[in-house]
PQR file of N, CA, C, O and H, with PARSE charges and radii, in Angstrom:
ATOM      1  N   MET A   1      10.518 -28.424 -51.050 -0.4000 1.5000
ATOM      2  CA  MET A   1       9.562 -29.476 -50.246 -0.0000 2.0000
ATOM      3  C   MET A   1       9.693 -30.059 -49.529  0.5500 1.7000
ATOM      4  O   MET A   1       8.962 -30.510 -48.646 -0.5500 1.4000
ATOM      5  N   SER A   2      11.119 -30.207 -49.900 -0.4000 1.5000
ATOM      6  CA  SER A   2      11.650 -30.959 -47.923 -0.0000 2.0000
ATOM      7  C   SER A   2      11.644 -29.856 -47.037  0.5500 1.7000
ATOM      8  O   SER A   2      11.678 -30.346 -45.909 -0.5500 1.4000
ATOM      9  H   SER A   2      11.713 -29.841 -50.616  0.4000 1.0000
ATOM     10  N   ASN A   3      11.623 -28.756 -46.967 -0.4000 1.5000
ATOM     11  CA  ASN A   3      12.057 -28.230 -45.941 -0.0000 2.0000
ATOM     12  C   ASN A   3      10.380 -28.032 -44.872  0.5500 1.7000
ATOM     13  O   ASN A   3      10.088 -28.003 -43.677 -0.5500 1.4000
ATOM     14  H   ASN A   3      11.595 -28.358 -47.884  0.4000 1.0000
ATOM     15  N   ILE A   4       9.278 -27.889 -46.898 -0.4000 1.5000
ATOM     16  CA  ILE A   4       8.188 -28.102 -46.077 -0.0000 2.0000
ATOM     17  C   ILE A   4       7.371 -28.937 -45.274  0.5500 1.7000
ATOM     18  O   ILE A   4       6.432 -28.807 -44.489 -0.5500 1.4000
ATOM     19  H   ILE A   4       9.515 -27.913 -47.869  0.4000 1.0000
ATOM     20  N   ALA A   5       8.115 -29.901 -45.784 -0.4000 1.5000
ATOM     21  CA  ALA A   5       7.826 -31.293 -44.722 -0.0000 2.0000
ATOM     22  C   ALA A   5       8.055 -30.868 -43.450  0.5500 1.7000
ATOM     23  O   ALA A   5       7.132 -31.121 -42.676 -0.5500 1.4000
ATOM     24  H   ALA A   5       8.878 -30.006 -46.422  0.4000 1.0000
ATOM     25  N   VAL A   6       9.380 -30.068 -42.800 -0.4000 1.5000
ATOM     26  CA  VAL A   6       9.864 -30.658 -41.546 -0.0000 2.0000
ATOM     27  C   VAL A   6       9.480 -29.920 -40.934  0.5500 1.7000
ATOM     28  O   VAL A   6       9.352 -30.068 -39.719 -0.5500 1.4000
ATOM     29  H   VAL A   6      10.130 -29.862 -43.429  0.4000 1.0000
ATOM     30  N   ILE A   7       9.067 -28.538 -41.771 -0.4000 1.5000
ATOM     31  CA  ILE A   7       8.616 -27.768 -40.739 -0.0000 2.0000
ATOM     32  C   ILE A   7       7.070 -28.640 -40.043  0.5500 1.7000
ATOM     33  O   ILE A   7       6.780 -28.902 -38.876 -0.5500 1.4000
ATOM     34  H   ILE A   7       9.171 -28.417 -42.759  0.4000 1.0000
ATOM     35  N   THR A   8       6.108 -28.981 -41.718 -0.4000 1.5000
ATOM     36  CA  THR A   8       5.252 -29.593 -40.761 -0.0000 2.0000
ATOM     37  C   THR A   8       4.933 -30.503 -39.562  0.5500 1.7000
ATOM     38  O   THR A   8       4.032 -30.632 -38.733 -0.5500 1.4000
ATOM     39  H   THR A   8       6.343 -28.768 -42.666  0.4000 1.0000
ATOM     40  N   GLU A   9       6.102 -31.067 -39.874 -0.4000 1.5000
ATOM     41  CA  GLU A   9       6.941 -31.948 -38.965 -0.0000 2.0000
ATOM     42  C   GLU A   9       7.316 -31.732 -37.253  0.5500 1.7000
ATOM     43  O   GLU A   9       7.086 -32.441 -36.273 -0.5500 1.4000
ATOM     44  H   GLU A   9       6.834 -30.962 -40.548  0.4000 1.0000
ATOM     45  N   GLY A  10       8.043 -30.317 -37.431 -0.4000 1.5000
ATOM     46  CA  GLY A  10       7.834 -30.299 -36.263 -0.0000 2.0000
ATOM     47  C   GLY A  10       6.768 -29.144 -35.777  0.5500 1.7000
ATOM     48  O   GLY A  10       7.320 -28.421 -34.948 -0.5500 1.4000
ATOM     49  H   GLY A  10       8.230 -29.741 -38.227  0.4000 1.0000
ATOM     50  N   ASN A  11       5.425 -28.753 -36.035 -0.4000 1.5000
ATOM     51  CA  ASN A  11       4.396 -27.799 -35.778 -0.0000 2.0000
ATOM     52  C   ASN A  11       3.679 -29.204 -34.904  0.5500 1.7000
ATOM     53  O   ASN A  11       3.214 -29.210 -33.764 -0.5500 1.4000
ATOM     54  H   ASN A  11       4.977 -29.340 -36.709  0.4000 1.0000
ATOM     55  N   ASN A  12       3.800 -30.487 -36.012 -0.4000 1.5000
ATOM     56  CA  ASN A  12       2.187 -31.244 -35.657 -0.0000 2.0000
ATOM     57  C   ASN A  12       3.353 -32.117 -33.883  0.5500 1.7000
ATOM     58  O   ASN A  12       2.686 -32.444 -32.901 -0.5500 1.4000
ATOM     59  H   ASN A  12       4.178 -30.483 -36.938  0.4000 1.0000
ATOM     60  N   PHE A  13       4.981 -32.325 -33.845 -0.4000 1.5000
ATOM     61  CA  PHE A  13       5.764 -32.531 -32.640 -0.0000 2.0000
ATOM     62  C   PHE A  13       4.726 -31.772 -31.487  0.5500 1.7000
ATOM     63  O   PHE A  13       4.021 -32.372 -30.675 -0.5500 1.4000
ATOM     64  H   PHE A  13       5.523 -32.060 -34.642  0.4000 1.0000
ATOM     65  N   LEU A  14       4.813 -30.617 -31.617 -0.4000 1.5000
ATOM     66  CA  LEU A  14       4.674 -29.204 -30.706 -0.0000 2.0000
ATOM     67  C   LEU A  14       3.340 -29.104 -30.612  0.5500 1.7000
ATOM     68  O   LEU A  14       2.897 -28.619 -29.571 -0.5500 1.4000
ATOM     69  H   LEU A  14       5.385 -30.130 -32.277  0.4000 1.0000
ATOM     70  N   TRP A  15       2.446 -29.513 -31.614 -0.4000 1.5000
ATOM     71  CA  TRP A  15       0.803 -29.638 -31.219 -0.0000 2.0000
ATOM     72  C   TRP A  15       0.682 -30.501 -30.178  0.5500 1.7000
ATOM     73  O   TRP A  15       0.261 -30.314 -29.036 -0.5500 1.4000
ATOM     74  H   TRP A  15       2.806 -29.907 -32.460  0.4000 1.0000
ATOM     75  N   VAL A  16       1.166 -31.604 -30.793 -0.4000 1.5000
ATOM     76  CA  VAL A  16       1.155 -33.152 -29.594 -0.0000 2.0000
ATOM     77  C   VAL A  16       2.118 -32.691 -28.361  0.5500 1.7000
ATOM     78  O   VAL A  16       1.674 -33.028 -27.263 -0.5500 1.4000
ATOM     79  H   VAL A  16       1.508 -31.756 -31.720  0.4000 1.0000
ATOM     80  N   PHE A  17       2.909 -32.237 -28.347 -0.4000 1.5000
ATOM     81  CA  PHE A  17       3.709 -31.748 -26.895 -0.0000 2.0000
ATOM     82  C   PHE A  17       2.596 -30.846 -26.077  0.5500 1.7000
ATOM     83  O   PHE A  17       2.531 -30.859 -24.848 -0.5500 1.4000
ATOM     84  H   PHE A  17       3.270 -31.963 -29.238  0.4000 1.0000
ATOM     85  N   PHE A  18       1.909 -30.224 -26.744 -0.4000 1.5000
ATOM     86  CA  PHE A  18       1.173 -29.125 -25.490 -0.0000 2.0000
ATOM     87  C   PHE A  18      -0.177 -29.890 -25.984  0.5500 1.7000
ATOM     88  O   PHE A  18      -1.104 -29.667 -25.206 -0.5500 1.4000
ATOM     89  H   PHE A  18       1.961 -30.214 -27.743  0.4000 1.0000
ATOM     90  N   ASN A  19      -0.433 -30.502 -26.778 -0.4000 1.5000
ATOM     91  CA  ASN A  19      -1.941 -31.345 -25.748 -0.0000 2.0000
ATOM     92  C   ASN A  19      -2.114 -31.829 -24.807  0.5500 1.7000
ATOM     93  O   ASN A  19      -3.120 -31.765 -24.100 -0.5500 1.4000
ATOM     94  H   ASN A  19       0.320 -30.683 -27.410  0.4000 1.0000
ATOM     95  N   ILE A  20      -0.701 -32.668 -24.564 -0.4000 1.5000
ATOM     96  CA  ILE A  20      -0.273 -33.631 -23.174 -0.0000 2.0000
ATOM     97  C   ILE A  20      -1.181 -32.964 -22.097  0.5500 1.7000
ATOM     98  O   ILE A  20      -2.355 -33.291 -21.922 -0.5500 1.4000
ATOM     99  H   ILE A  20       0.116 -32.720 -25.138  0.4000 1.0000
ATOM    100  N   PRO A  21      -0.451 -31.887 -21.310 -0.5600 1.5000
ATOM    101  CA  PRO A  21      -1.473 -31.779 -20.750  0.2800 2.0000
ATOM    102  C   PRO A  21      -2.746 -30.833 -20.568  0.5500 1.7000
ATOM    103  O   PRO A  21      -2.944 -30.077 -19.617 -0.5500 1.4000
ATOM    104  N   ARG A  22      -3.416 -30.996 -21.475 -0.4000 1.5000
ATOM    105  CA  ARG A  22      -4.739 -30.811 -21.696 -0.0000 2.0000
ATOM    106  C   ARG A  22      -5.374 -32.142 -21.723  0.5500 1.7000
ATOM    107  O   ARG A  22      -6.346 -32.205 -20.971 -0.5500 1.4000
ATOM    108  H   ARG A  22      -3.255 -31.610 -22.248  0.4000 1.0000
ATOM    109  N   LYS A  23      -5.111 -33.207 -22.359 -0.4000 1.5000
ATOM    110  CA  LYS A  23      -5.363 -34.219 -21.853 -0.0000 2.0000
ATOM    111  C   LYS A  23      -4.957 -34.850 -20.927  0.5500 1.7000
ATOM    112  O   LYS A  23      -5.252 -36.043 -20.996 -0.5500 1.4000
ATOM    113  H   LYS A  23      -4.321 -33.156 -22.970  0.4000 1.0000
ATOM    114  N   LEU A  24      -4.194 -34.453 -19.766 -0.4000 1.5000
ATOM    115  CA  LEU A  24      -4.059 -34.887 -18.301 -0.0000 2.0000
ATOM    116  C   LEU A  24      -4.833 -34.680 -17.676  0.5500 1.7000
ATOM    117  O   LEU A  24      -5.041 -35.334 -16.655 -0.5500 1.4000
ATOM    118  H   LEU A  24      -3.953 -33.484 -19.710  0.4000 1.0000
ATOM    119  N   ARG A  25      -5.914 -33.188 -18.252 -0.4000 1.5000
ATOM    120  CA  ARG A  25      -6.524 -32.238 -17.518 -0.0000 2.0000
ATOM    121  C   ARG A  25      -5.635 -31.534 -16.296  0.5500 1.7000
ATOM    122  O   ARG A  25      -6.046 -31.507 -15.136 -0.5500 1.4000
ATOM    123  H   ARG A  25      -5.745 -32.657 -19.082  0.4000 1.0000
ATOM    124  N   ILE A  26      -4.223 -30.909 -16.759 -0.4000 1.5000
ATOM    125  CA  ILE A  26      -3.949 -30.241 -15.613 -0.0000 2.0000
ATOM    126  C   ILE A  26      -3.208 -29.540 -16.562  0.5500 1.7000
ATOM    127  O   ILE A  26      -2.816 -29.751 -17.710 -0.5500 1.4000
ATOM    128  H   ILE A  26      -3.889 -30.931 -17.701  0.4000 1.0000
ATOM    129  N   THR A  27      -3.125 -28.562 -15.665 -0.4000 1.5000
ATOM    130  CA  THR A  27      -2.968 -26.621 -16.167 -0.0000 2.0000
ATOM    131  C   THR A  27      -1.083 -26.822 -15.937  0.5500 1.7000
ATOM    132  O   THR A  27      -0.393 -27.274 -15.023 -0.5500 1.4000
ATOM    133  H   THR A  27      -3.443 -28.391 -14.733  0.4000 1.0000
ATOM    134  N   TYR A  28      -0.687 -26.023 -17.727 -0.4000 1.5000
ATOM    135  CA  TYR A  28       0.661 -25.824 -17.167 -0.0000 2.0000
ATOM    136  C   TYR A  28       1.545 -25.959 -15.920  0.5500 1.7000
ATOM    137  O   TYR A  28       2.460 -26.644 -15.463 -0.5500 1.4000
ATOM    138  H   TYR A  28      -1.247 -25.656 -18.469  0.4000 1.0000
ATOM    139  N   VAL A  29       0.533 -24.630 -15.552 -0.4000 1.5000
ATOM    140  CA  VAL A  29       1.451 -24.349 -14.102 -0.0000 2.0000
ATOM    141  C   VAL A  29       1.791 -25.436 -13.055  0.5500 1.7000
ATOM    142  O   VAL A  29       2.743 -25.509 -12.278 -0.5500 1.4000
ATOM    143  H   VAL A  29      -0.211 -24.074 -15.924  0.4000 1.0000
ATOM    144  N   GLN A  30       0.578 -26.385 -13.290 -0.4000 1.5000
ATOM    145  CA  GLN A  30       0.722 -27.509 -12.481 -0.0000 2.0000
ATOM    146  C   GLN A  30       1.508 -28.530 -13.072  0.5500 1.7000
ATOM    147  O   GLN A  30       1.867 -29.409 -12.289 -0.5500 1.4000
ATOM    148  H   GLN A  30      -0.196 -26.326 -13.921  0.4000 1.0000
ATOM    149  N   PHE A  31       1.929 -28.658 -14.450 -0.4000 1.5000
ATOM    150  CA  PHE A  31       2.524 -29.401 -14.854 -0.0000 2.0000
ATOM    151  C   PHE A  31       3.985 -29.011 -14.508  0.5500 1.7000
ATOM    152  O   PHE A  31       4.861 -29.838 -14.254 -0.5500 1.4000
ATOM    153  H   PHE A  31       1.637 -27.944 -15.086  0.4000 1.0000
ATOM    154  N   PHE A  32       4.100 -28.115 -14.519 -0.4000 1.5000
ATOM    155  CA  PHE A  32       5.926 -26.810 -14.416 -0.0000 2.0000
ATOM    156  C   PHE A  32       5.660 -27.375 -12.936  0.5500 1.7000
ATOM    157  O   PHE A  32       6.369 -28.377 -12.830 -0.5500 1.4000
ATOM    158  H   PHE A  32       3.389 -27.444 -14.726  0.4000 1.0000
ATOM    159  N   VAL A  33       5.182 -27.234 -12.144 -0.4000 1.5000
ATOM    160  CA  VAL A  33       5.211 -27.288 -10.444 -0.0000 2.0000
ATOM    161  C   VAL A  33       5.759 -29.289 -10.249  0.5500 1.7000
ATOM    162  O   VAL A  33       6.703 -29.834  -9.676 -0.5500 1.4000
ATOM    163  H   VAL A  33       4.606 -26.421 -12.230  0.4000 1.0000
ATOM    164  N   LEU A  34       4.475 -29.856 -11.137 -0.4000 1.5000
ATOM    165  CA  LEU A  34       5.028 -31.193 -10.596 -0.0000 2.0000
ATOM    166  C   LEU A  34       6.612 -31.447 -11.609  0.5500 1.7000
ATOM    167  O   LEU A  34       7.360 -32.280 -11.097 -0.5500 1.4000
ATOM    168  H   LEU A  34       3.708 -29.413 -11.603  0.4000 1.0000
ATOM    169  N   GLY A  35       7.072 -30.882 -12.793 -0.4000 1.5000
ATOM    170  CA  GLY A  35       8.501 -31.286 -12.665 -0.0000 2.0000
ATOM    171  C   GLY A  35       9.051 -30.788 -11.548  0.5500 1.7000
ATOM    172  O   GLY A  35       9.612 -31.620 -10.835 -0.5500 1.4000
ATOM    173  H   GLY A  35       6.464 -30.205 -13.209  0.4000 1.0000
ATOM    174  N   VAL A  36       9.054 -29.291 -11.063 -0.4000 1.5000
ATOM    175  CA  VAL A  36      10.234 -28.978 -10.195 -0.0000 2.0000
ATOM    176  C   VAL A  36      10.054 -30.022  -9.246  0.5500 1.7000
ATOM    177  O   VAL A  36      10.974 -30.762  -8.900 -0.5500 1.4000
ATOM    178  H   VAL A  36       8.598 -28.614 -11.642  0.4000 1.0000
ATOM    179  N   TYR A  37       8.919 -30.098  -8.827 -0.4000 1.5000
ATOM    180  CA  TYR A  37       8.338 -31.343  -7.454 -0.0000 2.0000
ATOM    181  C   TYR A  37       9.271 -32.887  -7.774  0.5500 1.7000
ATOM    182  O   TYR A  37       9.494 -33.880  -7.081 -0.5500 1.4000
ATOM    183  H   TYR A  37       8.171 -29.497  -9.108  0.4000 1.0000
ATOM    184  N   PHE A  38       9.559 -32.582  -8.839 -0.4000 1.5000
ATOM    185  CA  PHE A  38      10.561 -34.362  -8.704 -0.0000 2.0000
ATOM    186  C   PHE A  38      11.895 -33.858  -9.096  0.5500 1.7000
ATOM    187  O   PHE A  38      12.934 -34.410  -8.733 -0.5500 1.4000
ATOM    188  H   PHE A  38       9.378 -31.776  -9.401  0.4000 1.0000
ATOM    189  N   GLU A  39      11.859 -32.936  -9.749 -0.4000 1.5000
ATOM    190  CA  GLU A  39      13.073 -32.510  -9.238 -0.0000 2.0000
ATOM    191  C   GLU A  39      14.098 -32.420  -8.110  0.5500 1.7000
ATOM    192  O   GLU A  39      15.268 -32.800  -8.088 -0.5500 1.4000
ATOM    193  H   GLU A  39      11.016 -32.488 -10.045  0.4000 1.0000
ATOM    194  N   LYS A  40      13.252 -31.735  -7.049 -0.4000 1.5000
ATOM    195  CA  LYS A  40      13.739 -31.751  -5.654 -0.0000 2.0000
ATOM    196  C   LYS A  40      13.352 -33.459  -5.558  0.5500 1.7000
ATOM    197  O   LYS A  40      14.359 -34.166  -5.524 -0.5500 1.4000
ATOM    198  H   LYS A  40      12.301 -31.426  -7.067  0.4000 1.0000
ATOM    199  N   LEU A  41      12.355 -34.018  -5.522 -0.4000 1.5000
ATOM    200  CA  LEU A  41      13.281 -35.425  -5.001 -0.0000 2.0000
ATOM    201  C   LEU A  41      13.530 -35.838  -5.485  0.5500 1.7000
ATOM    202  O   LEU A  41      12.624 -36.671  -5.496 -0.5500 1.4000
ATOM    203  H   LEU A  41      11.536 -33.444  -5.550  0.4000 1.0000
ATOM    204  N   SER A  42      14.348 -36.230  -6.342 -0.4000 1.5000
ATOM    205  CA  SER A  42      15.086 -36.891  -7.098 -0.0000 2.0000
ATOM    206  C   SER A  42      16.949 -36.298  -6.486  0.5500 1.7000
ATOM    207  O   SER A  42      18.002 -36.918  -6.335 -0.5500 1.4000
ATOM    208  H   SER A  42      15.085 -35.553  -6.333  0.4000 1.0000
ATOM    209  N   GLY A  43      16.612 -35.049  -6.320 -0.4000 1.5000
ATOM    210  CA  GLY A  43      18.182 -34.195  -5.857 -0.0000 2.0000
ATOM    211  C   GLY A  43      18.413 -34.583  -4.224  0.5500 1.7000
ATOM    212  O   GLY A  43      19.420 -34.799  -3.550 -0.5500 1.4000
ATOM    213  H   GLY A  43      15.757 -34.544  -6.443  0.4000 1.0000
ATOM    214  N   TYR A  44      16.730 -34.558  -3.891 -0.4000 1.5000
ATOM    215  CA  TYR A  44      17.353 -35.283  -1.948 -0.0000 2.0000
ATOM    216  C   TYR A  44      17.770 -36.714  -1.599  0.5500 1.7000
ATOM    217  O   TYR A  44      18.493 -37.186  -0.721 -0.5500 1.4000
ATOM    218  H   TYR A  44      15.912 -34.382  -4.439  0.4000 1.0000
ATOM    219  N   THR A  45      17.072 -37.221  -2.580 -0.4000 1.5000
ATOM    220  CA  THR A  45      17.398 -38.837  -2.658 -0.0000 2.0000
ATOM    221  C   THR A  45      18.761 -38.890  -2.658  0.5500 1.7000
ATOM    222  O   THR A  45      19.408 -39.671  -1.961 -0.5500 1.4000
ATOM    223  H   THR A  45      16.485 -36.838  -3.294  0.4000 1.0000
ATOM    224  N   ASP A  46      19.419 -37.752  -3.733 -0.4000 1.5000
ATOM    225  CA  ASP A  46      20.212 -37.648  -4.221 -0.0000 2.0000
ATOM    226  C   ASP A  46      21.702 -37.342  -2.874  0.5500 1.7000
ATOM    227  O   ASP A  46      22.898 -37.623  -2.953 -0.5500 1.4000
ATOM    228  H   ASP A  46      18.893 -37.118  -4.300  0.4000 1.0000
ATOM    229  N   ASN A  47      20.767 -36.561  -1.578 -0.4000 1.5000
ATOM    230  CA  ASN A  47      21.457 -35.812  -1.142 -0.0000 2.0000
ATOM    231  C   ASN A  47      21.519 -37.443   0.097  0.5500 1.7000
ATOM    232  O   ASN A  47      22.486 -37.794   0.773 -0.5500 1.4000
ATOM    233  H   ASN A  47      19.796 -36.332  -1.514  0.4000 1.0000
ATOM    234  N   ILE A  48      20.715 -37.837   0.045 -0.4000 1.5000
ATOM    235  CA  ILE A  48      20.637 -38.962   1.229 -0.0000 2.0000
ATOM    236  C   ILE A  48      21.212 -39.588   0.566  0.5500 1.7000
ATOM    237  O   ILE A  48      20.881 -38.403   0.590 -0.5500 1.4000
ATOM    238  H   ILE A  48      19.929 -37.551  -0.505  0.4000 1.0000
ATOM    239  N   LYS A  49      21.834 -40.293  -0.140 -0.4000 1.5000
ATOM    240  CA  LYS A  49      23.122 -41.577  -0.697 -0.0000 2.0000
ATOM    241  C   LYS A  49      24.407 -40.492  -0.311  0.5500 1.7000
ATOM    242  O   LYS A  49      24.908 -40.639   0.804 -0.5500 1.4000
ATOM    243  H   LYS A  49      22.104 -41.256  -0.160  0.4000 1.0000
ATOM    244  N   ARG A  50      24.820 -39.668  -0.988 -0.4000 1.5000
ATOM    245  CA  ARG A  50      26.110 -38.984  -0.430 -0.0000 2.0000
ATOM    246  C   ARG A  50      26.214 -38.935   0.473  0.5500 1.7000
ATOM    247  O   ARG A  50      27.408 -39.227   0.545 -0.5500 1.4000
ATOM    248  H   ARG A  50      24.413 -39.548  -1.893  0.4000 1.0000
ATOM    249  N   GLN A  51      25.561 -38.602   2.542 -0.4000 1.5000
ATOM    250  CA  GLN A  51      25.146 -38.532   3.438 -0.0000 2.0000
ATOM    251  C   GLN A  51      25.935 -39.686   3.833  0.5500 1.7000
ATOM    252  O   GLN A  51      26.969 -39.727   4.500 -0.5500 1.4000
ATOM    253  H   GLN A  51      24.591 -38.365   2.483  0.4000 1.0000
ATOM    254  N   ASN A  52      25.139 -40.779   3.206 -0.4000 1.5000
ATOM    255  CA  ASN A  52      25.214 -42.116   3.921 -0.0000 2.0000
ATOM    256  C   ASN A  52      26.955 -42.587   3.353  0.5500 1.7000
ATOM    257  O   ASN A  52      27.636 -43.118   4.230 -0.5500 1.4000
ATOM    258  H   ASN A  52      24.299 -40.746   2.665  0.4000 1.0000
ATOM    259  N   CYS A  53      27.470 -42.442   2.287 -0.4000 1.5000
ATOM    260  CA  CYS A  53      28.404 -42.516   1.497 -0.0000 2.0000
ATOM    261  C   CYS A  53      29.653 -41.961   3.153  0.5500 1.7000
ATOM    262  O   CYS A  53      30.869 -41.847   2.998 -0.5500 1.4000
ATOM    263  H   CYS A  53      26.917 -42.010   1.574  0.4000 1.0000
TER
END
């Protein structure tokens, strides 16, 4: 019984995770591009900090 509970909890988590972009009214592609964009931004600021040092 405990295994079934874990599986349903996992599915519920996945359902919530996959519904986040839908609630924000953006597509998965835009969601992914935003993630890459912010990652590049943070890397860019890190490079500036390194150059200043």
